C-alpha positions in Angstrom: 0.1 -0.1 -0.3 1.7 3.3 -1.1 2.4 5.8 1.6 0.3 9.0 1.9 2.8 12.0 1.7 2.3 14.4 4.9 2.1 17.8 4.1 5.3 19.7 5.7 4.5 22.4 8.1 6.0 25.5 7.0 9.0 27.1 8.8 9.2 30.9 9.1 12.3 32.5 7.2 14.7 33.7 9.3 16.7 37.0 8.6 20.0 36.8 7.3 21.9 38.7 10.3 19.9 36.0 12.6 21.1 33.1 11.0 24.8 34.0 11.1 24.5 34.9 14.6 22.9 31.6 15.1 26.1 29.7 13.4 28.8 31.0 16.2 26.3 29.5 18.7 27.3 25.8 20.3 25.0 22.9 19.7 22.0 23.1 22.3 22.3 27.2 22.9 21.9 27.2 19.0 18.7 25.1 19.2 17.2 27.5 22.1 17.8 30.8 20.3 16.6 29.4 17.2 13.5 28.5 18.7 13.0 32.0 20.6 14.2 33.7 17.1 11.4 31.6 15.0 8.9 32.5 17.4 9.7 36.4 17.3 9.6 35.9 13.7 6.3 34.2 13.6 4.7 36.9 15.9 6.1 39.6 13.7 4.6 37.9 10.8 1.4 37.7 12.2 1.4 41.3 13.7 2.0 42.5 10.2 -0.8 40.3 8.7 -3.0 41.6 11.4 -2.5 45.0 10.6 -2.6 44.9 7.3 -5.8 43.0 7.8 -7.1 45.9 10.1 -5.9 48.5 7.7 -7.6 46.8 4.7 -10.9 46.7 6.9 -10.8 50.4 7.8 -10.3 51.3 4.4 -13.2 49.2 3.2 -15.4 50.4 5.8 -14.8 54.1 4.6 -14.6 53.3 1.1 -18.2 54.8 0.2 -18.1 57.9 2.7 -16.9 61.5 2.1 -16.1 63.9 5.0 -18.6 66.4 5.6 -17.9 69.9 4.4 -18.0 73.2 6.1 -22.0 74.5 6.3 -23.4 77.9 7.7 -26.4 77.1 9.7 -29.8 78.6 9.4 -29.2 81.1 11.9 -27.4 82.9 9.5 -29.9 84.0 7.5 -33.2 83.2 9.4 -35.1 86.1 10.4 -35.2 87.0 13.9 -37.3 86.2 15.7 -37.6 82.9 13.5 -41.0 82.3 12.6 -43.4 79.3 14.1 -43.3 76.2 11.9 -44.6 72.8 12.4 -41.3 69.9 13.5 -39.5 68.7 10.5 -39.9 65.4 9.0 -37.7 62.7 8.4 -36.9 60.2 6.0 -34.7 56.6 6.6 -31.7 58.0 4.4 -30.7 59.6 1.3 -30.3 58.1 -2.0 -30.8 60.8 -4.5 -29.7 64.4 -4.8 -31.5 67.0 -7.0 -29.9 69.9 -8.1 -31.5 73.1 -8.6 -31.0 76.9 -9.3 -32.8 79.6 -7.5 -33.7 81.6 -10.7 -32.4 84.4 -9.0 -29.6 87.2 -10.6 -26.7 86.2 -10.5 -24.6 89.6 -9.9 -24.7 89.4 -6.1 -21.7 89.3 -4.0 -21.5 86.6 -1.2 -21.6 89.0 1.4 -25.3 89.4 0.3 -26.2 85.5 0.3 -27.9 85.6 3.9 -30.7 88.5 2.7 -31.0 86.4 -0.6 -31.7 83.3 1.3 -33.9 84.8 3.7 -35.6 86.7 0.8 -36.2 83.1 -1.0 -37.4 81.7 2.4 -40.2 84.7 2.6 -41.4 83.9 -0.8 -42.0 80.0 -0.7 -43.4 80.8 3.0 -45.6 83.6 2.2 -47.0 83.2 -1.3 -46.9 79.7 -1.6 -47.3 79.0 1.8 -44.7 76.4 2.5 -44.2 75.7 6.1 -40.3 76.5 5.4 -37.9 77.1 2.6 -38.0 73.9 0.3 -34.4 73.4 -0.2 -32.5 71.3 2.3 -29.1 73.4 1.6 -27.9 76.4 -0.8 -24.6 76.9 -2.6 -23.5 80.6 -3.5 -21.2 81.7 -6.4 -18.1 81.5 -3.7 -19.0 77.8 -3.1 -20.4 78.3 0.5 -22.9 76.0 1.5 -25.9 77.4 3.6 -28.3 75.0 5.6 -31.6 75.5 4.0 -34.5 73.8 5.4 -35.0 73.0 9.1 -34.0 69.3 10.8 -30.3 69.1 11.1 -27.6 69.0 8.3 -26.6 65.3 9.4 -30.3 63.9 9.1 -32.5 62.9 6.0 -34.9 65.6 6.1 -37.7 65.7 4.1 -37.6 68.7 1.8 -40.0 70.3 -0.3 -38.0 70.7 -3.7 -38.7 68.1 -6.2 -42.3 67.5 -6.6 -43.0 63.9 -6.1 -39.7 62.9 -5.0 -39.3 64.8 -1.4 -38.6 61.5 0.0 -35.0 59.7 0.5 -33.5 62.9 -1.5 -32.0 66.1 -0.6 -32.6 69.2 -2.5 -29.3 71.4 -3.4 -30.2 74.8 -4.9 -27.3 76.6 -6.5 -28.0 80.3 -6.1 -28.6 82.1 -9.6 -29.7 81.3 -12.9 -27.7 79.0 -14.8 -29.4 78.9 -18.8 -27.5 78.4 -21.6 -24.3 80.2 -22.1 -23.9 81.5 -18.4 -20.9 80.6 -16.8 -21.1 77.9 -13.6 -18.5 78.8 -10.9 -16.1 75.9 -10.5 -16.0 76.5 -6.7 -19.8 76.3 -6.7 -20.1 72.5 -8.8 -17.0 71.6 -6.3 -19.2 72.2 -3.5 -22.3 70.9 -4.7 -20.0 67.6 -5.5 -18.7 67.7 -1.8 -22.3 67.7 -0.2 -23.4 65.4 -2.7 -20.9 62.8 -1.7 -21.4 63.3 1.7 -25.3 63.1 2.0 -25.1 59.9 -0.3 -22.2 58.1 1.7 -24.1 56.6 4.7 -26.5 54.9 1.9 -23.2 53.5 -0.1 -24.8 55.5 -2.9 -22.9 55.6 -5.7 -23.3 59.3 -7.3 -22.6 57.9 -11.0 -25.3 55.4 -10.2 -29.0 55.3 -11.2 -31.7 54.5 -8.4 -35.4 53.8 -7.9 -37.8 56.0 -6.7 -41.1 56.1 -6.1 -43.6 59.2 -6.9 -45.6 60.4 -4.7 -47.4 62.8 -6.6 -48.7 62.6 -10.4 -47.7 66.4 -10.7 -44.4 64.9 -11.4 -43.0 63.6 -14.3 -44.0 60.0 -13.1 -47.6 59.2 -12.1 -48.3 58.5 -7.9 -47.0 55.0 -7.2 -44.7 55.0 -10.2 -41.0 53.4 -9.9 -38.5 56.1 -11.5 -35.1 55.2 -12.6 -33.2 58.2 -12.1 -29.5 59.4 -11.5 -28.6 59.5 -8.1 -27.1 62.9 -8.5 -30.1 64.3 -10.6 -31.3 67.7 -11.9 -34.6 69.3 -10.9 -36.0 68.3 -14.5 -35.0 64.8 -14.1 -38.2 64.0 -11.8 -40.4 67.7 -12.6 -41.4 69.3 -15.7 -38.9 72.0 -15.8 -35.9 73.6 -17.2 -34.3 73.8 -13.9 -31.3 73.7 -13.1 -30.7 75.8 -16.2 -28.9 74.1 -19.1 -25.4 75.3 -18.2 -25.6 74.0 -14.9 -27.4 70.5 -16.3 -24.2 70.3 -18.6 -22.1 70.1 -15.4 -24.0 67.1 -13.8 -21.8 64.4 -15.1 -18.5 66.5 -13.9 -20.4 67.0 -10.5 -21.4 63.0 -10.3 -18.0 62.1 -11.1 -16.0 64.3 -8.8 -18.4 63.5 -5.8 -17.5 59.6 -6.5 -14.1 60.4 -6.0 -14.4 62.1 -2.8 -16.3 58.9 -2.0 -12.8 57.0 -2.8 -14.3 55.2 -5.7 -12.3 54.4 -8.9 -12.9 56.5 -12.0 -15.4 55.7 -14.6 -13.6 55.2 -17.5 -16.5 56.5 -19.6 -16.3 59.9 -18.2 -14.5 62.7 -20.5 -13.0 65.2 -18.4 -14.3 68.8 -18.9 -11.9 71.1 -20.8 -11.9 74.7 -20.0 -11.1 76.7 -23.0 
């Protein structure tokens, strides 16, 4: 009967200096030193494996998240005393972002931004009788991000920005009008990308992906109850019959998606061509 081969246990290799030192020791001393040295090598190897595993796990855990960008609180623009309003409503998470423009003048200084947001708030809560400003966030031409709707920037606050698709989404408004031919400041698109990357991170949503959202209102592009396949970073016009956020800003959405994905530490999309600025 043939003998079965038994795999030999692997022996850790000793560093060259250690092998040379052991050669100079007599008999039993060399054996003892060899055992101690081999044990130390095994521990060092295991420590290195554990360290690499921990690093890989940490990287994997943070792969699809992005840091929170600086956000100016509501108190910077809210009229005083603040008007009474009902408590905010919340969703379980955020899986999509809708980008808007405010359709207001572009020739403003960034010091005027709080006054502009206050005017937008007054128009939406006055003439439209909304309970608060509809946008969750607003970004000015200097790339400064402002908290919009009440409820907490870290939470999935239900907005009032895209009829039919206010649940599980965040509304980001670019302050200004960005129709065809209008320049969109790079700092503004960078801020929108940073905000989108951060808000989509907890749900693990790739900003370049498409997501399924269920329409809650037939006044949108989709009848109530319809499951719509929409970009994770969408323009207002993707969910509602409107030209918002304007042709110029809409043309920048692919760039915004790709930058947001990079901020989430995702690999580049080979099909996305970089924007070339003349």
